[in-house]
BABADREN-245074 format. One record per residue (C-alpha): residue in three letters; x, y, z. Coordinates in steps of 0.5 Angstrom, whole numbers, padded with zeros to 4 digits, always signed. Layout:
! residues N
ALAXYZ...
END
This chain:
! residues 385
UNK-0009+0050+0027UNK-0012+0043+0029UNK-0011+0037+0024UNK-0018+0034+0021UNK-0019+0028+0025UNK-0018+0024+0019UNK-0011+0027+0018UNK-0009+0026+0025UNK-0011+0019+0025UNK-0006+0018+0019UNK-0001+0021+0023UNK-0002+0017+0029UNK-0002+0011+0026UNK+0003+0012+0020UNK+0008+0015+0024UNK+0007+0011+0030UNK+0005+0016+0035UNK-0001+0014+0039UNK-0002+0018+0045UNK-0008+0022+0043UNK-0014+0021+0047UNK-0018+0025+0041UNK-0017+0019+0036UNK-0018+0014+0041UNK-0025+0017+0043UNK-0027+0018+0036UNK-0026+0010+0035UNK-0029+0008+0041UNK-0035+0012+0039UNK-0035+0009+0032UNK-0035+0002+0035UNK-0041+0004+0039UNK-0045+0007+0033UNK-0044+0001+0029UNK-0047-0003+0035UNK-0054-0005+0034UNK-0059-0001+0038UNK-0065-0005+0036UNK-0067-0012+0034UNK-0068-0013+0027UNK-0063-0016+0022UNK-0058-0017+0027UNK-0060-0018+0035UNK-0060-0012+0039UNK-0053-0011+0042UNK-0049-0015+0037UNK-0043-0012+0033UNK-0046-0013+0026UNK-0042-0018+0021UNK-0043-0020+0014UNK-0040-0026+0009UNK-0039-0026+0002UNK-0038-0032-0002UNK-0031-0033-0005UNK-0033-0035-0012UNK-0039-0030-0013UNK-0036-0023-0010UNK-0042-0019-0012UNK-0045-0017-0005UNK-0045-0019+0003UNK-0050-0022+0006UNK-0052-0021+0014UNK-0049-0026+0018UNK-0052-0027+0025UNK-0047-0030+0030UNK-0043-0028+0036UNK-0036-0028+0034UNK-0035-0021+0033UNK-0039-0019+0039UNK-0035-0023+0043UNK-0028-0021+0041UNK-0030-0014+0041UNK-0032-0015+0049UNK-0026-0019+0050UNK-0022-0014+0047UNK-0025-0008+0051UNK-0024-0012+0057UNK-0017-0013+0056UNK-0015-0005+0055UNK-0021-0002+0059UNK-0016+0000+0064UNK-0011+0004+0059UNK-0017+0008+0057UNK-0019+0015+0060UNK-0025+0015+0065UNK-0029+0018+0059UNK-0027+0013+0055UNK-0028+0007+0060UNK-0035+0010+0060UNK-0036+0009+0052UNK-0033+0002+0053UNK-0037+0000+0059UNK-0044+0002+0055UNK-0042-0002+0049UNK-0040-0008+0053UNK-0046-0008+0057UNK-0051-0007+0051UNK-0047-0013+0048UNK-0047-0018+0054UNK-0055-0020+0053UNK-0054-0022+0046UNK-0050-0028+0048UNK-0056-0032+0050UNK-0058-0033+0043UNK-0052-0037+0042UNK-0051-0041+0048UNK-0052-0049+0048UNK-0060-0051+0047UNK-0059-0055+0053UNK-0056-0050+0058UNK-0049-0052+0058UNK-0044-0047+0058UNK-0042-0048+0050UNK-0043-0043+0045UNK-0045-0044+0037UNK-0043-0040+0031UNK-0050-0039+0029UNK-0057-0038+0033UNK-0059-0044+0037UNK-0066-0042+0038UNK-0067-0043+0031UNK-0062-0048+0029UNK-0059-0047+0022UNK-0053-0045+0018UNK-0051-0039+0014UNK-0056-0034+0016UNK-0060-0031+0010UNK-0057-0036+0006UNK-0062-0037+0001UNK-0062-0045-0002UNK-0056-0046+0004UNK-0062-0046+0009UNK-0065-0052+0006UNK-0060-0056+0010UNK-0061-0052+0017UNK-0065-0058+0021UNK-0060-0063+0018UNK-0053-0060+0018UNK-0054-0055+0023UNK-0047-0054+0026UNK-0045-0056+0033UNK-0042-0052+0038UNK-0035-0050+0037UNK-0029-0049+0042UNK-0027-0042+0039UNK-0033-0039+0040UNK-0034-0042+0047UNK-0027-0040+0050UNK-0028-0033+0047UNK-0035-0032+0050UNK-0033-0035+0056UNK-0028-0030+0057UNK-0032-0024+0054UNK-0037-0025+0060UNK-0032-0026+0065UNK-0035-0033+0067UNK-0033-0036+0074UNK-0027-0041+0075UNK-0031-0046+0076UNK-0035-0045+0070UNK-0028-0045+0066UNK-0026-0052+0069UNK-0032-0055+0068UNK-0032-0053+0060UNK-0024-0055+0060UNK-0026-0062+0063UNK-0031-0063+0057UNK-0026-0061+0052UNK-0022-0067+0054UNK-0027-0071+0050UNK-0026-0067+0043UNK-0019-0069+0041UNK-0016-0073+0036UNK-0016-0080+0039UNK-0016-0087+0037UNK-0023-0087+0037UNK-0024-0081+0032UNK-0018-0079+0028UNK-0016-0073+0024UNK-0016-0075+0016UNK-0014-0068+0013UNK-0007-0066+0016UNK+0000-0067+0015UNK+0002-0074+0016UNK+0006-0073+0022UNK+0001-0070+0026UNK-0004-0075+0025UNK-0003-0078+0032UNK-0002-0072+0036UNK-0008-0071+0041UNK-0009-0064+0040UNK-0016-0061+0041UNK-0021-0061+0035UNK-0025-0055+0033UNK-0032-0058+0034UNK-0036-0061+0040UNK-0040-0065+0036UNK-0040-0072+0036UNK-0041-0073+0028UNK-0037-0067+0026UNK-0030-0070+0023UNK-0024-0068+0027UNK-0021-0061+0025UNK-0014-0057+0027UNK-0014-0050+0027UNK-0007-0046+0029UNK-0011-0040+0031UNK-0017-0044+0035UNK-0012-0048+0038UNK-0008-0041+0040UNK-0015-0039+0043UNK-0016-0045+0047UNK-0009-0045+0050UNK-0010-0037+0052UNK-0017-0039+0055UNK-0013-0045+0059UNK-0007-0039+0061UNK-0012-0034+0063UNK-0016-0038+0068UNK-0010-0042+0070UNK-0012-0048+0069UNK-0008-0055+0070UNK-0005-0057+0063UNK-0008-0063+0060UNK-0005-0068+0055UNK-0009-0065+0050UNK-0007-0058+0052UNK+0001-0060+0051UNK-0001-0064+0045UNK-0004-0057+0042UNK+0002-0053+0044UNK+0006-0058+0041UNK+0002-0058+0034UNK+0003-0050+0034UNK+0010-0050+0036UNK+0012-0055+0030UNK+0008-0051+0025UNK+0012-0045+0027UNK+0019-0048+0027UNK+0018-0052+0021UNK+0015-0046+0018UNK+0009-0049+0015UNK+0005-0044+0018UNK+0008-0039+0013UNK+0008-0044+0007UNK+0001-0047+0008UNK-0003-0042+0012UNK-0010-0043+0009UNK-0009-0051+0011UNK-0006-0051+0018UNK-0011-0045+0020UNK-0017-0046+0015UNK-0022-0041+0019UNK-0017-0035+0019UNK-0012-0037+0013UNK-0007-0031+0013UNK+0000-0031+0016UNK-0002-0024+0019UNK-0008-0027+0023UNK-0004-0033+0025UNK+0002-0028+0028UNK-0003-0024+0031UNK-0006-0030+0035UNK+0000-0033+0037UNK+0003-0027+0040UNK-0004-0026+0044UNK-0003-0033+0047UNK+0004-0031+0049UNK+0002-0024+0052UNK-0002-0028+0058UNK+0004-0031+0061UNK+0011-0034+0058UNK+0011-0041+0055UNK+0018-0044+0054UNK+0017-0047+0048UNK+0014-0041+0045UNK+0019-0036+0048UNK+0024-0040+0044UNK+0021-0039+0038UNK+0020-0031+0039UNK+0026-0029+0035UNK+0024-0033+0029UNK+0017-0030+0030UNK+0019-0023+0030UNK+0023-0024+0024UNK+0017-0027+0020UNK+0013-0021+0023UNK+0017-0016+0020UNK+0018-0019+0013UNK+0010-0020+0013UNK+0009-0013+0015UNK+0014-0010+0010UNK+0010-0014+0004UNK+0003-0013+0007UNK-0001-0008+0003UNK-0008-0008+0007UNK-0008-0003+0012UNK-0012-0008+0017UNK-0006-0014+0016UNK-0001-0008+0017UNK-0005-0007+0024UNK-0005-0014+0026UNK+0002-0015+0025UNK+0004-0008+0028UNK+0000-0011+0034UNK+0004-0017+0034UNK+0011-0014+0034UNK+0008-0009+0040UNK+0006-0015+0044UNK+0013-0018+0043UNK+0016-0011+0046UNK+0018-0009+0039UNK+0017-0002+0036UNK+0014-0003+0030UNK+0016+0001+0024UNK+0011+0006+0021UNK+0005+0004+0017UNK+0005+0007+0010UNK-0001+0008+0007UNK-0004+0010+0000UNK-0009+0016+0001UNK-0016+0015+0003UNK-0022+0019+0003UNK-0024+0018+0010UNK-0023+0014+0017UNK-0028+0009+0015UNK-0025+0008+0008UNK-0018+0006+0011UNK-0021+0002+0017UNK-0027-0001+0014UNK-0024-0004+0008UNK-0029-0009+0005UNK-0023-0013+0002UNK-0020-0015+0009UNK-0023-0021+0012UNK-0021-0023+0019UNK-0025-0030+0019UNK-0026-0035+0014UNK-0032-0040+0014UNK-0029-0046+0010UNK-0033-0052+0008UNK-0027-0055+0006UNK-0024-0055+0013UNK-0029-0061+0014UNK-0026-0066+0008UNK-0021-0071+0008UNK-0015-0071+0004UNK-0014-0070-0002UNK-0021-0066-0002UNK-0019-0061+0003UNK-0013-0059-0001UNK-0017-0058-0007UNK-0023-0055-0005UNK-0019-0050-0001UNK-0014-0048-0007UNK-0021-0047-0011UNK-0024-0043-0006UNK-0030-0047-0007UNK-0035-0047-0001UNK-0031-0041+0002UNK-0034-0035+0005UNK-0030-0029+0007UNK-0033-0025+0013UNK-0033-0018+0014UNK-0034-0014+0021UNK-0033-0006+0020UNK-0034-0005+0028UNK-0029-0010+0029UNK-0024-0007+0025UNK-0024-0001+0029UNK-0023-0005+0035UNK-0017-0008+0032UNK-0014-0001+0031UNK-0016+0001+0038UNK-0012-0005+0041UNK-0006-0003+0037UNK-0006+0004+0039UNK-0007+0003+0046UNK-0002-0002+0046UNK+0003+0002+0042UNK+0002+0008+0047UNK+0003+0003+0053UNK+0010+0001+0049UNK+0012+0008+0049UNK+0011+0010+0056
END
């Protein structure tokens, strides 16, 4: 007798067995189903996401951004060669329908940088009610995180990558513009800021820096002093264990230890970086401990993926019973990304506001949750070969 699709998923994920084409196809079809078919609240082709204010957990509001769509395309491009021919067709259709939507978020002057929110109608916190009063004055500048993710998702040329990398050198922590909200020992580290904007304060985020260096490695770009400084910051935050004890402070936009480990492992998967390879035993042990204590299914999936990237067979994921695949994977309690107004504040206000969760918004994307699980199953399948 065939197992019901949900029971089969639990068996595959929880027992660490990923060689089942039926489940992978099911997840791909679910992602395709969640992708916007016609422009309405969300632009056509996007993977919808929603935000909820941390101090008013009453409902999610639609948030129009390219972030989760970019990550979906980027991830599908990375794993598509490991899909069956039929599965590749589903993935290719998702990618094809998503690509045109990125134009809505490109720099208004045509530069190959991207914004978290639409640039054709500048604003902050789409569908944000009173927050939209600030749209014209406070619209955010383009950011490095969305830019590198979308450039790689679109498989932009080496020439474009070099041009943007050169542009990025002008947005670092430096003598003319110093960071005011990090640990004292990092105040002179010339790492990248999150933002391209001239008026924005310098902002460090460990996960954003990991994505930037992934971009540098992916395109085989010549390392600059800012790249080396960013790597130094990442390695010191890991070696000193600050990334565990103060995860929401050193990564204000991703917040959790599981997310940091996921991003660092992804960076290390491109090609070896000696400074990070030295920390690999510590990272593996930290990931094992985090996985043993994690209770959210999607956190478990990300930590499992991190171990797989380091060549480690992950332990079985133990989960409570759930009514459906969607209830397990598309759990609203899991937030991959955090928007934090406090990240731009100087110390000590950043620490106070972050701790109080004032100005903090949780982001939820059911489609991208499925992408994270799909990636995990594909990588686990490869590990077992």
